[in-house]
C-alpha positions in Angstrom: 123.2 103.4 96.9 120.0 105.2 96.0 116.9 103.4 97.3 114.4 105.9 95.6 111.8 104.4 93.3 109.2 105.2 90.7 105.6 104.3 91.3 104.4 102.0 88.4 100.6 102.0 87.8 99.2 98.4 87.7 98.0 98.8 84.2 101.6 99.3 83.0 103.2 96.7 85.4 103.3 93.8 83.0 104.9 95.9 80.2 107.5 97.3 82.7 108.4 93.7 83.8 108.9 92.5 80.3 111.1 95.4 79.3 113.1 95.2 82.5 113.7 91.5 82.3 114.9 91.9 78.7 117.3 94.6 79.7 118.6 92.5 82.7 119.1 89.5 80.4 121.3 91.6 78.1 123.2 93.1 81.0 123.8 89.6 82.3 125.4 88.6 79.0 127.8 91.5 79.2 129.0 91.1 82.8 128.3 87.3 83.4 126.0 87.8 86.4 122.4 86.8 87.0 119.8 89.4 87.9 116.3 88.9 89.2 113.3 91.1 90.1 110.8 91.3 92.9 107.5 93.2 92.8 106.4 95.2 95.8 102.7 96.3 95.8 101.8 99.7 97.2 98.5 100.3 98.9 96.7 99.8 102.2 98.2 97.4 104.6 96.4 94.2 105.7 94.7 94.6 109.1 96.7 93.6 112.2 94.4 90.7 113.1 95.0 88.9 109.8 97.5 86.1 109.1 100.3 88.3 107.6 100.0 91.9 109.0 101.8 94.7 107.3 101.5 93.2 103.8 99.7 94.8 100.9 97.7 92.4 98.9 97.8 92.4 95.2 94.1 92.8 95.0 94.2 95.9 97.3 97.2 97.6 95.5 97.0 100.8 93.5 100.6 100.7 92.2 103.8 98.8 92.5 107.6 99.2 92.6 110.1 96.7 91.3 113.4 95.7 93.1 116.3 94.5 91.1 118.5 91.9 92.8 121.8 90.3 91.9 121.2 86.5 92.1 123.4 84.3 94.1 123.8 80.5 93.9 122.5 78.7 97.0 124.3 75.4 97.2 122.0 74.2 100.0 118.9 74.4 97.8 120.8 74.0 94.5 119.2 77.0 92.9 119.7 80.7 92.4 118.1 83.0 95.1 117.9 86.8 95.4 121.1 88.2 96.9 121.9 91.9 97.2 119.3 94.5 96.4 120.9 96.7 93.7 118.1 99.3 93.2 114.4 99.9 92.8 112.7 100.8 89.6 
């Protein structure tokens, strides 16, 4: 599985999400599965002394990448949760 990704500028991120979610919804109708997305922000990491080190804050980000997941049903919480990472956009 290829884990390469394209860098999405923040000014185009909302448009990319809308287009991707529409495509995944149609794909789900064809194969009967549920798909979800997760956004990863690219930029400087939070300082080590902070509460969550190693994270890039949305306010500090210069770009993003989007991960596409196959959703799985979690019977414990009675909801769908991200399962396997399929690929990055």
